[in-house]
Backbone as JSON, one array per atom type, in Angstrom:
{
  "sequence": "MAHTLLVSTAELAQHLDDPSWLVVDCSFMLARPDEAEQNYLQGHIPGAIYAHLDRHLSSPILPGVTGRHPLPDPEEAALRFGQLGIASGLQVIAYDSVGGALAAARLWWMLRWLGFASVAVLDGGLLKWLAEDRPLQAGRQSRPPAEFIAHPRPEMFVTAEQVERLRLDPTYRLVDVRTPERYRGEAEPIDALAGHIPGARHLPYLDNLTEANTFRSPAQLRQLYQELVADTSPEKVVFYCGSGVTSVHSLLAMQIAGLGEARLYAGSWSEWIAPRTRPVATGAAPL",
  "N": [[21.22, -27.53, 14.87], [20.66, -24.17, 15.68], [17.62, -22.33, 15.43], [17.22, -19.09, 14.24], [15.77, -17.13, 12.98], [13.21, -17.72, 11.4], [10.78, -20.36, 11.85], [9.08, -23.16, 10.56], [5.6, -24.2, 10.61], [5.37, -26.93, 10.2], [7.85, -27.95, 11.04], [7.86, -27.16, 13.72], [5.74, -28.72, 14.65], [6.92, -31.21, 14.75], [8.45, -31.04, 16.99], [7.02, -30.78, 19.31], [7.07, -32.34, 21.6], [9.6, -32.03, 22.49], [11.75, -31.29, 25.01], [13.72, -29.4, 24.89], [12.82, -27.39, 23.35], [11.08, -24.41, 23.63], [8.0, -23.03, 23.46], [6.39, -19.97, 22.92], [3.54, -18.15, 23.33], [2.68, -15.09, 22.19], [0.52, -13.53, 21.66], [-1.54, -10.62, 21.34], [-3.78, -7.9, 21.84], [-4.17, -4.62, 21.08], [-6.34, -2.9, 21.62], [-7.82, -4.37, 23.39], [-6.41, -5.44, 25.92], [-6.37, -7.79, 27.54], [-7.71, -9.78, 26.27], [-6.46, -11.52, 24.44], [-4.97, -13.17, 26.08], [-6.98, -14.57, 27.39], [-7.98, -15.96, 25.2], [-5.76, -17.54, 24.71], [-5.87, -19.23, 26.97], [-8.08, -20.7, 26.34], [-7.3, -22.1, 24.08], [-4.27, -23.11, 22.65], [-1.05, -23.51, 21.0], [0.18, -26.73, 21.67], [1.83, -27.05, 24.78], [2.74, -24.45, 24.86], [3.8, -21.55, 26.6], [2.63, -18.42, 28.0], [3.31, -15.07, 27.13], [2.82, -11.82, 28.08], [2.39, -8.74, 26.48], [2.35, -6.28, 27.89], [2.96, -6.98, 30.57], [5.21, -8.69, 30.54], [6.94, -7.95, 28.44], [7.36, -5.24, 28.43], [7.98, -2.14, 30.17], [6.62, -0.11, 32.9], [4.65, 2.72, 31.89], [5.8, 6.05, 31.68], [4.21, 8.93, 31.96], [4.37, 11.54, 29.58], [7.02, 11.11, 29.11], [7.89, 8.46, 28.27], [7.11, 6.08, 25.61], [4.29, 3.99, 24.6], [4.95, 1.33, 25.08], [7.44, 0.88, 26.74], [10.85, -0.27, 26.76], [11.87, -2.7, 29.13], [14.44, -2.37, 31.67], [17.62, -4.06, 31.26], [18.17, -5.83, 33.44], [15.68, -6.2, 34.69], [14.22, -7.29, 32.56], [15.66, -9.68, 32.18], [15.09, -10.97, 34.58], [12.32, -11.4, 34.32], [12.27, -13.07, 32.05], [13.64, -15.25, 33.04], [11.78, -16.08, 34.97], [9.82, -17.01, 33.29], [10.98, -19.29, 32.44], [12.97, -19.32, 30.54], [16.16, -20.07, 29.37], [19.68, -20.63, 28.79], [20.54, -23.04, 26.3], [18.04, -23.72, 25.44], [15.73, -23.82, 22.69], [13.89, -21.24, 21.63], [10.66, -20.55, 20.47], [8.66, -18.15, 19.17], [5.33, -17.03, 18.82], [2.37, -15.43, 17.45], [-0.95, -14.15, 16.89], [-1.05, -12.74, 14.54], [0.83, -13.09, 12.42], [3.36, -12.63, 13.52], [3.7, -9.97, 14.12], [2.59, -8.76, 16.4], [3.02, -9.98, 19.43], [5.23, -11.38, 18.71], [7.61, -10.99, 17.28], [8.66, -8.98, 18.83], [9.43, -10.33, 21.21], [11.36, -12.0, 20.04], [13.24, -10.03, 19.24], [13.89, -8.82, 21.72], [15.07, -10.92, 23.19], [17.34, -11.4, 21.63], [18.53, -8.9, 21.93], [19.36, -9.13, 24.55], [21.34, -10.95, 24.31], [20.66, -13.59, 23.73], [20.53, -15.97, 21.4], [19.18, -18.17, 20.28], [16.45, -18.06, 19.16], [13.41, -17.92, 17.41], [10.81, -16.93, 15.11], [7.55, -18.16, 14.63], [6.61, -18.92, 11.47], [3.86, -17.58, 9.9], [2.39, -17.99, 12.16], [-0.21, -18.4, 14.66], [-2.51, -18.43, 13.09], [-1.83, -19.83, 10.73], [-1.18, -22.29, 11.85], [-3.71, -23.06, 12.81], [-5.13, -23.12, 10.38], [-4.04, -25.33, 9.21], [-5.14, -27.3, 10.65], [-3.96, -28.23, 13.01], [-3.08, -29.5, 16.32], [-4.5, -28.18, 19.4], [-4.19, -26.93, 22.76], [-5.7, -26.51, 25.9], [-5.82, -24.29, 28.8], [-3.38, -23.01, 31.21], [0.08, -23.15, 30.63], [3.36, -23.85, 31.92], [6.86, -23.38, 32.65], [9.55, -24.51, 34.75], [11.06, -21.98, 36.8], [14.07, -20.36, 35.71], [17.57, -19.52, 35.46], [18.25, -16.67, 33.84], [20.74, -15.23, 32.1], [21.73, -12.12, 31.26], [23.26, -10.54, 28.48], [23.59, -7.68, 27.51], [23.06, -5.85, 24.45], [23.52, -2.9, 23.62], [23.86, -1.52, 21.26], [21.87, -2.24, 19.54], [19.61, -0.64, 19.55], [18.26, 2.72, 19.31], [18.06, 5.92, 20.9], [15.67, 8.59, 21.64], [17.08, 10.97, 21.62], [19.24, 10.33, 19.98], [17.86, 9.91, 17.62], [17.02, 12.49, 17.06], [19.36, 13.57, 16.01], [20.19, 11.78, 13.94], [18.12, 11.8, 12.1], [18.55, 13.97, 10.56], [20.79, 13.39, 9.21], [22.13, 12.51, 6.18], [23.31, 10.05, 5.7], [21.94, 8.14, 7.05], [18.98, 6.05, 7.3], [15.86, 6.58, 8.36], [12.98, 4.89, 9.18], [9.52, 4.63, 9.03], [7.07, 2.33, 9.95], [4.36, 2.17, 10.13], [0.82, 2.24, 9.16], [-0.11, 3.72, 5.96], [-1.93, 5.94, 6.23], [-1.62, 6.7, 8.86], [1.09, 7.4, 8.92], [1.05, 9.6, 7.13], [-0.42, 11.34, 8.62], [-3.15, 11.51, 8.43], [-4.91, 10.03, 9.86], [-5.19, 8.93, 13.23], [-5.53, 6.5, 15.29], [-4.66, 5.75, 17.82], [-2.52, 7.17, 19.18], [-1.75, 10.45, 20.63], [-1.08, 12.54, 18.9], [-1.01, 13.07, 15.37], [0.9, 12.07, 12.48], [4.39, 12.02, 11.43], [7.9, 11.37, 12.19], [9.95, 14.0, 11.23], [11.67, 13.69, 8.16], [11.62, 10.94, 8.04], [11.42, 7.93, 6.15], [9.04, 5.69, 4.54], [7.67, 2.5, 4.96], [5.34, 0.17, 5.19], [4.96, -2.32, 7.73], [3.27, -4.41, 7.18], [3.69, -5.02, 4.56], [5.6, -6.93, 4.6], [4.43, -9.39, 4.66], [2.71, -12.18, 3.12], [-0.49, -12.88, 1.53], [-1.26, -15.1, 2.85], [-0.4, -14.73, 5.37], [2.18, -15.33, 6.0], [5.77, -14.71, 6.0], [7.13, -12.94, 3.21], [9.17, -14.23, 0.53], [12.78, -14.57, 0.89], [14.01, -13.38, -1.38], [12.0, -11.67, -2.37], [11.68, -9.96, -0.18], [14.23, -8.89, -0.1], [14.31, -7.37, -2.45], [12.33, -5.5, -1.85], [13.38, -4.13, 0.4], [15.94, -3.34, -0.39], [15.44, -1.37, -2.22], [14.49, 0.56, -0.53], [16.58, 1.07, 1.38], [18.8, 1.5, -0.17], [22.16, 2.28, -0.61], [22.73, 2.38, 2.05], [24.32, 1.41, 5.03], [23.48, -1.42, 7.1], [23.47, -0.95, 9.92], [22.91, 1.67, 10.04], [20.32, 1.96, 9.38], [17.22, 2.63, 10.69], [14.34, 1.64, 12.34], [10.98, 2.51, 13.18], [7.77, 2.55, 14.89], [4.51, 2.72, 16.24], [4.88, 2.16, 18.98], [7.23, 0.73, 19.26], [6.9, -1.98, 18.76], [5.61, -3.3, 16.4], [7.51, -2.43, 14.59], [9.72, -4.05, 14.93], [9.16, -6.26, 13.46], [9.9, -5.53, 10.9], [12.65, -5.3, 11.19], [13.24, -7.99, 11.53], [12.41, -8.9, 9.01], [14.32, -7.67, 7.34], [16.58, -9.12, 8.07], [15.82, -11.69, 7.27], [15.87, -11.22, 4.59], [18.55, -11.12, 4.17], [19.98, -8.8, 4.5], [21.26, -7.78, 6.7], [21.6, -6.47, 10.1], [19.47, -4.14, 11.2], [18.59, -1.22, 13.18], [16.59, -0.39, 16.08], [14.3, 2.15, 16.9], [13.33, 2.29, 19.9], [11.44, 3.6, 21.56], [9.77, 4.86, 19.74], [7.01, 6.37, 17.84], [5.08, 7.1, 19.83], [6.67, 7.76, 22.01], [8.21, 9.79, 20.89], [6.39, 11.9, 20.59], [5.62, 12.32, 23.17], [6.65, 14.4, 25.0], [5.7, 16.64, 23.72], [7.35, 18.5, 22.49], [8.98, 17.91, 20.38], [9.66, 17.97, 16.82], [7.11, 17.5, 14.3], [5.93, 15.95, 11.37], [3.76, 15.91, 8.48], [2.0, 14.4, 5.7], [3.16, 13.12, 2.46], [5.82, 10.69, 1.95], [9.33, 11.6, 1.85], [11.15, 12.05, -1.2]],
  "CA": [[21.46, -26.13, 14.52], [19.64, -23.31, 16.27], [16.82, -21.47, 14.56], [17.41, -17.72, 14.71], [14.9, -16.19, 12.26], [11.87, -18.29, 11.26], [10.6, -21.8, 11.86], [7.8, -23.5, 9.93], [4.65, -24.95, 11.43], [5.66, -28.36, 10.07], [8.98, -28.31, 11.89], [7.44, -27.04, 15.11], [4.9, -29.86, 14.98], [7.8, -32.34, 15.02], [9.2, -30.81, 18.22], [6.11, -30.44, 20.41], [7.44, -33.1, 22.79], [11.03, -31.83, 22.71], [11.89, -30.39, 26.16], [14.68, -28.34, 24.61], [12.11, -26.35, 22.61], [10.12, -23.67, 24.45], [7.1, -22.26, 22.6], [5.83, -18.84, 23.65], [2.41, -17.44, 22.71], [2.8, -13.65, 22.49], [-0.63, -12.85, 21.08], [-1.93, -9.43, 22.09], [-4.68, -6.98, 21.14], [-3.95, -3.3, 21.66], [-7.58, -2.3, 22.12], [-8.37, -5.22, 24.46], [-5.14, -6.04, 26.35], [-6.46, -9.07, 28.23], [-8.51, -10.74, 25.51], [-5.62, -12.55, 23.83], [-4.6, -14.14, 27.11], [-8.14, -15.44, 27.57], [-8.0, -16.85, 24.05], [-4.69, -18.52, 24.96], [-6.34, -20.21, 27.95], [-9.07, -21.56, 25.68], [-6.63, -22.98, 23.13], [-2.98, -22.62, 22.17], [-0.18, -24.59, 20.53], [0.49, -27.55, 22.84], [3.04, -26.78, 25.53], [3.14, -23.04, 24.81], [3.56, -20.64, 27.71], [2.11, -17.14, 27.52], [4.02, -13.84, 27.49], [1.94, -10.67, 27.89], [3.17, -7.6, 26.02], [2.48, -5.25, 28.92], [3.54, -7.48, 31.82], [6.49, -9.38, 30.37], [7.8, -7.41, 27.39], [7.38, -3.78, 28.52], [8.05, -1.58, 31.52], [5.53, 0.85, 33.1], [4.69, 3.98, 31.14], [6.01, 7.31, 32.4], [3.52, 9.93, 31.15], [5.15, 12.68, 29.14], [8.42, 10.75, 28.93], [8.06, 7.25, 27.48], [6.05, 5.66, 24.73], [3.27, 3.11, 25.16], [5.53, 0.04, 25.47], [8.87, 1.09, 26.97], [11.67, -1.44, 27.05], [12.36, -2.85, 30.51], [15.9, -2.38, 31.73], [18.07, -5.44, 31.03], [18.07, -6.67, 34.64], [14.27, -6.55, 34.88], [13.85, -8.2, 31.49], [16.28, -10.98, 32.46], [14.33, -11.58, 35.67], [11.04, -11.87, 33.78], [12.51, -14.21, 31.17], [13.95, -16.38, 33.91], [10.54, -16.55, 35.57], [9.1, -17.75, 32.24], [11.68, -20.55, 32.2], [13.9, -19.19, 29.42], [17.55, -20.17, 29.8], [20.58, -21.13, 27.75], [20.31, -24.43, 25.93], [16.69, -23.88, 24.88], [15.32, -23.19, 21.44], [12.63, -20.53, 21.87], [9.84, -20.26, 19.29], [7.63, -17.17, 19.5], [4.26, -16.87, 17.82], [1.19, -14.67, 17.83], [-2.11, -14.4, 16.02], [-1.02, -11.84, 13.37], [2.02, -13.24, 11.6], [4.59, -12.22, 14.18], [3.81, -8.52, 14.3], [2.17, -8.4, 17.76], [4.29, -9.31, 19.6], [6.25, -12.44, 18.66], [8.89, -10.4, 16.87], [9.17, -8.22, 19.98], [10.16, -11.28, 22.05], [12.55, -12.36, 19.26], [14.23, -8.94, 19.31], [14.34, -8.6, 23.1], [16.0, -11.97, 23.57], [18.6, -11.11, 20.93], [19.09, -7.72, 22.59], [19.99, -9.56, 25.78], [22.4, -11.91, 24.03], [20.12, -14.94, 23.57], [20.41, -16.06, 19.95], [18.39, -19.31, 19.81], [15.03, -17.7, 19.18], [12.85, -17.75, 16.07], [9.38, -16.64, 15.03], [6.78, -19.15, 13.87], [6.15, -18.31, 10.22], [2.42, -17.76, 9.75], [1.81, -17.88, 13.48], [-1.34, -19.23, 15.08], [-3.48, -18.57, 12.0], [-1.39, -20.92, 9.86], [-1.32, -23.51, 12.64], [-5.14, -23.42, 12.8], [-5.54, -23.44, 9.01], [-3.55, -26.68, 8.91], [-5.87, -28.2, 11.54], [-3.02, -28.82, 13.96], [-3.71, -29.61, 17.64], [-4.47, -27.11, 20.39], [-4.25, -27.34, 24.16], [-6.32, -25.49, 26.76], [-5.22, -24.1, 30.12], [-2.09, -22.31, 31.29], [1.27, -23.97, 30.71], [4.49, -23.15, 32.53], [8.15, -24.06, 32.79], [10.19, -24.12, 36.01], [11.92, -20.8, 36.69], [15.46, -20.63, 35.35], [18.45, -18.35, 35.55], [18.51, -16.04, 32.55], [21.87, -14.32, 32.24], [21.67, -11.14, 30.17], [24.46, -9.92, 27.93], [22.92, -6.65, 26.69], [23.67, -5.31, 23.23], [22.9, -1.58, 23.5], [23.97, -1.01, 19.9], [20.73, -2.67, 18.73], [18.53, 0.34, 19.52], [18.63, 4.12, 19.43], [17.22, 6.73, 21.78], [15.06, 9.76, 21.01], [18.15, 11.96, 21.41], [19.99, 9.92, 18.79], [17.0, 10.14, 16.45], [17.09, 13.93, 16.79], [20.53, 13.84, 15.18], [20.33, 10.95, 12.75], [17.08, 12.1, 11.11], [19.09, 15.05, 9.74], [22.03, 12.89, 8.62], [21.76, 11.8, 4.95], [23.88, 8.7, 5.65], [21.02, 7.26, 7.77], [17.61, 5.88, 6.83], [14.86, 6.43, 9.41], [11.85, 4.3, 8.46], [8.25, 4.48, 9.74], [6.44, 1.11, 9.42], [2.91, 2.18, 10.38], [-0.01, 2.31, 7.97], [0.08, 4.97, 5.23], [-2.72, 7.06, 6.74], [-1.01, 7.18, 10.11], [2.33, 8.09, 8.55], [0.75, 10.9, 6.52], [-1.11, 12.18, 9.58], [-4.56, 11.62, 8.07], [-5.67, 9.33, 10.89], [-4.39, 8.44, 14.35], [-6.49, 5.86, 16.18], [-4.07, 5.31, 19.08], [-1.68, 8.16, 19.86], [-2.35, 11.77, 20.84], [-0.79, 13.4, 17.76], [-0.86, 12.37, 14.1], [2.03, 12.49, 11.67], [5.59, 11.18, 11.52], [9.14, 12.07, 12.51], [10.44, 14.64, 10.0], [12.78, 13.03, 7.49], [11.45, 9.49, 8.0], [10.83, 7.25, 5.0], [7.85, 4.91, 4.93], [7.46, 1.17, 4.4], [4.5, -0.51, 6.18], [5.4, -3.66, 8.11], [2.38, -5.41, 6.59], [4.24, -5.39, 3.27], [6.48, -8.08, 4.79], [3.65, -10.63, 4.71], [1.87, -12.61, 2.02], [-1.91, -12.97, 1.87], [-1.41, -16.25, 3.75], [0.09, -14.32, 6.7], [3.58, -15.75, 6.16], [6.72, -13.76, 5.44], [7.5, -13.08, 1.81], [10.43, -14.95, 0.33], [13.96, -13.71, 1.04], [14.25, -12.59, -2.59], [11.01, -10.6, -2.42], [11.99, -8.99, 0.86], [15.46, -8.2, -0.49], [13.95, -6.35, -3.43], [11.55, -4.47, -1.16], [14.2, -3.33, 1.31], [17.07, -2.73, -1.09], [14.94, -0.12, -2.81], [14.34, 1.52, 0.56], [17.82, 1.44, 2.07], [19.81, 1.85, -1.17], [23.51, 1.88, -0.21], [22.89, 2.63, 3.49], [24.75, 0.22, 5.78], [22.35, -1.84, 7.93], [23.47, -0.35, 11.26], [22.42, 3.05, 9.91], [18.88, 1.89, 9.08], [16.52, 2.66, 11.98], [12.9, 1.48, 12.18], [10.1, 2.82, 14.31], [6.34, 2.36, 14.66], [3.8, 3.48, 17.24], [5.41, 1.98, 20.33], [8.4, -0.13, 19.27], [6.52, -3.39, 18.68], [5.52, -3.78, 15.02], [8.72, -2.09, 13.84], [10.66, -5.16, 15.01], [8.79, -7.14, 12.36], [10.69, -5.12, 9.74], [14.03, -5.7, 11.45], [13.29, -9.42, 11.22], [12.31, -9.03, 7.56], [15.62, -7.33, 6.74], [17.5, -10.24, 8.28], [15.39, -12.77, 6.38], [16.32, -10.81, 3.25], [19.99, -11.2, 4.1], [20.51, -7.44, 4.39], [21.94, -7.38, 7.91], [20.86, -6.12, 11.31], [19.16, -2.73, 11.38], [18.4, -0.84, 14.58], [15.23, -0.06, 16.49], [14.0, 3.26, 17.8], [12.45, 1.52, 20.77], [10.34, 4.42, 22.05], [8.93, 5.08, 18.56], [6.2, 7.58, 17.7], [4.42, 7.5, 21.08], [7.66, 8.43, 22.83], [8.62, 11.02, 20.19], [5.43, 12.98, 20.81], [5.24, 12.39, 24.59], [6.86, 15.69, 25.66], [5.07, 17.69, 22.9], [8.34, 19.51, 22.13], [9.75, 17.48, 19.22], [8.98, 18.31, 15.57], [6.19, 16.53, 13.71], [5.65, 16.2, 9.95], [2.62, 15.22, 7.88], [2.09, 14.32, 4.25], [3.8, 11.98, 1.82], [7.22, 10.43, 2.28], [10.31, 12.32, 1.02], [11.66, 11.31, -2.36]],
  "C": [[20.32, -25.26, 15.05], [18.9, -22.54, 15.18], [16.9, -20.05, 15.11], [16.54, -16.7, 13.98], [13.47, -16.73, 12.24], [11.92, -19.8, 11.45], [9.22, -22.09, 11.29], [6.89, -24.23, 10.9], [4.94, -26.44, 11.37], [6.8, -28.77, 10.98], [8.61, -28.19, 13.36], [6.62, -28.25, 15.53], [5.74, -31.1, 15.32], [8.52, -32.23, 16.37], [8.3, -30.5, 19.42], [6.47, -31.16, 21.7], [8.92, -32.96, 23.14], [11.22, -30.86, 23.87], [12.89, -29.28, 25.94], [14.08, -27.22, 23.76], [11.06, -25.73, 23.54], [9.3, -22.77, 23.53], [6.42, -21.19, 23.45], [4.75, -18.17, 22.82], [2.49, -15.98, 23.16], [1.61, -12.86, 21.96], [-1.11, -11.71, 21.97], [-2.84, -8.59, 21.21], [-4.59, -5.62, 21.81], [-5.21, -2.74, 22.3], [-8.17, -3.08, 23.29], [-7.21, -6.04, 25.04], [-5.22, -7.4, 26.99], [-7.17, -10.15, 27.42], [-7.66, -11.86, 24.93], [-5.19, -13.6, 24.85], [-5.76, -15.08, 27.4], [-8.26, -16.42, 26.41], [-6.93, -17.94, 24.2], [-5.18, -19.61, 25.91], [-7.34, -21.19, 27.33], [-8.42, -22.52, 24.68], [-5.37, -22.37, 22.57], [-2.18, -23.8, 21.65], [0.28, -25.4, 21.74], [1.84, -27.23, 23.46], [3.43, -25.32, 25.61], [2.84, -22.33, 26.12], [3.08, -19.31, 27.14], [2.96, -15.99, 28.03], [3.14, -12.65, 27.11], [2.79, -9.45, 27.53], [3.39, -6.57, 27.11], [3.24, -5.75, 30.15], [4.95, -8.03, 31.67], [7.46, -8.66, 29.43], [7.88, -5.89, 27.39], [7.56, -3.38, 29.98], [6.9, -0.58, 31.68], [5.74, 2.15, 32.32], [4.95, 5.14, 32.1], [5.38, 8.42, 31.57], [4.41, 11.13, 30.83], [6.6, 12.37, 28.87], [8.58, 9.57, 27.97], [6.94, 7.08, 26.47], [5.13, 4.67, 25.41], [3.82, 1.76, 25.64], [7.03, 0.19, 25.66], [9.6, -0.23, 27.19], [11.96, -1.51, 28.54], [13.88, -2.69, 30.52], [16.37, -3.83, 31.66], [17.92, -6.34, 32.24], [16.63, -7.13, 34.87], [13.82, -7.53, 33.81], [14.41, -9.59, 31.73], [15.53, -11.71, 33.57], [13.01, -12.15, 35.15], [11.24, -13.09, 32.89], [12.87, -15.45, 31.98], [12.7, -16.95, 34.56], [9.69, -17.34, 34.57], [9.76, -19.1, 31.94], [12.65, -20.51, 31.05], [15.33, -19.2, 29.95], [18.38, -20.72, 28.66], [20.34, -22.62, 27.53], [18.95, -24.7, 25.35], [16.6, -23.24, 23.5], [13.96, -22.56, 21.69], [11.96, -20.26, 20.53], [8.71, -19.34, 19.73], [6.58, -17.12, 18.41], [3.19, -15.94, 18.37], [0.1, -14.92, 16.8], [-2.1, -13.55, 14.76], [0.33, -11.91, 12.65], [3.31, -12.73, 12.21], [4.67, -10.76, 14.54], [3.43, -8.05, 15.7], [2.09, -9.66, 18.6], [5.4, -10.36, 19.58], [7.6, -11.88, 18.26], [9.5, -9.56, 17.98], [9.97, -9.15, 20.91], [11.44, -11.71, 21.34], [13.63, -11.29, 19.4], [14.77, -8.77, 20.72], [15.33, -9.67, 23.54], [17.35, -11.77, 22.89], [19.31, -9.91, 21.56], [19.83, -8.1, 23.86], [20.98, -10.71, 25.57], [21.96, -13.34, 23.86], [19.78, -15.13, 22.1], [19.45, -17.14, 19.46], [16.9, -19.04, 19.92], [14.59, -17.42, 17.75], [11.36, -17.47, 16.18], [8.71, -17.71, 14.19], [6.19, -18.49, 12.64], [4.67, -18.63, 10.01], [1.67, -17.76, 11.06], [0.63, -18.81, 13.73], [-2.33, -19.44, 13.95], [-3.1, -19.71, 11.06], [-1.52, -22.26, 10.57], [-2.78, -23.99, 12.62], [-5.6, -23.82, 11.41], [-5.11, -24.85, 8.62], [-4.17, -27.74, 9.83], [-4.93, -28.94, 12.48], [-3.6, -28.72, 15.38], [-3.56, -28.35, 18.49], [-4.56, -27.72, 21.78], [-4.85, -26.21, 24.96], [-5.58, -25.4, 28.08], [-3.86, -23.44, 30.06], [-0.94, -23.32, 31.45], [2.4, -23.16, 31.35], [5.73, -24.02, 32.47], [8.72, -23.66, 34.15], [11.03, -22.87, 35.82], [13.37, -21.2, 36.43], [16.28, -19.37, 35.54], [18.74, -17.85, 34.14], [19.62, -15.01, 32.76], [21.91, -13.41, 31.02], [23.06, -10.66, 29.78], [23.98, -8.83, 26.97], [23.76, -6.17, 25.52], [23.05, -3.93, 22.97], [22.98, -1.01, 22.09], [22.77, -1.38, 19.03], [19.6, -1.66, 18.67], [19.09, 1.75, 19.64], [17.63, 4.83, 20.32], [16.61, 7.89, 21.0], [16.12, 10.82, 20.72], [18.99, 11.62, 20.19], [19.16, 10.15, 17.52], [16.99, 11.61, 16.08], [18.24, 14.24, 15.84], [20.48, 13.07, 13.87], [19.27, 11.26, 11.69], [17.54, 13.21, 10.16], [20.36, 14.63, 8.99], [21.7, 12.08, 7.37], [22.36, 10.4, 4.84], [23.01, 7.69, 6.39], [19.7, 7.14, 7.0], [16.73, 5.63, 8.05], [13.57, 6.01, 8.74], [10.67, 4.09, 9.4], [7.52, 3.3, 9.12], [4.93, 1.08, 9.63], [2.13, 2.27, 9.06], [0.16, 3.65, 7.26], [-0.69, 6.15, 5.8], [-2.18, 7.58, 8.07], [0.29, 7.93, 9.81], [2.03, 9.49, 8.02], [0.04, 11.85, 7.47], [-2.58, 12.36, 9.28], [-5.46, 10.95, 9.1], [-4.71, 8.9, 11.99], [-5.32, 7.84, 15.39], [-5.96, 5.56, 17.58], [-3.4, 6.45, 19.83], [-2.3, 9.55, 19.8], [-2.14, 12.73, 19.68], [-0.61, 12.54, 16.51], [0.36, 12.91, 13.36], [3.2, 11.53, 11.82], [6.79, 12.04, 11.89], [9.67, 12.7, 11.23], [11.68, 13.94, 9.45], [12.62, 11.53, 7.36], [10.89, 9.03, 6.66], [9.67, 6.39, 5.49], [7.83, 3.58, 4.2], [6.65, 0.37, 5.42], [4.97, -1.93, 6.47], [4.53, -4.73, 7.47], [2.85, -5.83, 5.2], [5.19, -6.58, 3.38], [5.76, -9.41, 4.6], [2.91, -10.9, 3.4], [0.41, -12.6, 2.45], [-2.17, -14.13, 2.83], [-0.83, -15.97, 5.14], [1.48, -14.84, 7.01], [4.49, -14.67, 5.59], [6.93, -14.01, 3.95], [8.86, -13.78, 1.71], [11.61, -14.02, 0.56], [14.22, -12.83, -0.18], [13.27, -11.43, -2.69], [11.3, -9.53, -1.38], [13.26, -8.21, 0.51], [15.16, -7.09, -1.5], [13.23, -5.19, -2.77], [12.46, -3.55, -0.35], [15.41, -2.71, 0.63], [16.65, -1.41, -1.72], [14.83, 0.96, -1.74], [15.68, 2.0, 1.1], [18.92, 1.87, 1.12], [21.19, 1.37, -0.7], [23.78, 2.16, 1.27], [23.31, 1.34, 4.19], [23.66, -0.14, 6.8], [22.31, -1.2, 9.31], [23.04, 1.11, 11.24], [20.97, 3.11, 9.43], [18.16, 1.74, 10.41], [15.02, 2.6, 11.72], [12.16, 1.95, 13.42], [8.65, 2.61, 13.89], [5.61, 3.23, 15.66], [4.42, 3.38, 18.62], [6.59, 1.02, 20.39], [8.09, -1.6, 19.2], [6.5, -3.85, 17.23], [6.75, -3.45, 14.2], [9.73, -3.23, 13.87], [10.39, -6.17, 13.91], [9.64, -6.82, 11.13], [12.17, -5.38, 9.94], [14.23, -7.18, 11.14], [13.26, -9.63, 9.71], [13.63, -8.71, 6.87], [16.62, -8.45, 6.93], [17.11, -11.44, 7.43], [15.87, -12.49, 4.96], [17.82, -10.9, 3.09], [20.68, -9.85, 4.02], [21.13, -6.93, 5.69], [21.0, -6.9, 9.0], [20.7, -4.6, 11.43], [18.93, -2.45, 12.86], [16.96, -0.37, 14.82], [15.23, 1.25, 17.27], [12.91, 2.73, 18.73], [11.26, 2.33, 21.27], [9.31, 4.73, 20.99], [8.04, 6.32, 18.68], [5.59, 8.04, 19.03], [5.4, 8.13, 22.05], [8.06, 9.77, 22.22], [7.69, 12.18, 20.52], [5.08, 13.17, 22.29], [5.49, 13.75, 25.22], [6.25, 16.88, 24.92], [6.06, 18.8, 22.48], [9.1, 19.15, 20.86], [8.97, 17.77, 17.94], [8.17, 17.16, 15.01], [5.97, 16.92, 12.25], [4.41, 15.43, 9.53], [2.84, 15.17, 6.38], [2.88, 13.13, 3.77], [5.27, 11.87, 2.21], [8.14, 11.23, 1.37], [10.79, 11.44, -0.13], [13.08, 10.85, -2.1]]
}
């Protein structure tokens, strides 16, 4: 049976020699984009290949138009995944160094967006693997290139133009997953403007995780998200963050909770403010 949400470190350890399992290290540091790759070369889960957020999981930035991590078009993404060796018949396991938030969940979402369902995130990521004193391997690993055939699902994300409309529609829930101070506009360490999209609710993605860096239980996540979404149908729940990366963590959390598949505003805050013409709000979340 394919894993499509989470996989435990114990189960992954049993499949390290399984050629039908492909492990992908997606670790990334926003402030130091190349440091995580150097860490990967020094030690990673045995057999894991490396996917770089900027090179493999994003397209080039268009100043004044896109956010910081634009989605590649489906054809380009399929080409990159094929070059990494991802193809049908494989079980892909994505992990990173921060519990799936940067950017293992991004790979999970992108593969699903392109019609590839057999992908899961390693619960607890590299930190849990290290805490359990499991083995590491140095050097760069690779798989032979493969043919990745994309079957895009455009209904999984929304555009800035759609957000303009849905943020005013009471049947939708637009949710900002960044830290409280960034949402309120009190601090903005990354993007050019502080604040949030007017009408957006707030639930930080870090609330998805326990102190041990693993996802909360399905019951705990269900309680957390049911309070947020109320009677909103999942396809009308839209998450965003700074650049469309950490928000995917919350889409994964909703599915772990059994609440269905929400949608992603892929451009997120950095795209929303790129043209400097869209409205911005500050302060506490609406009641």
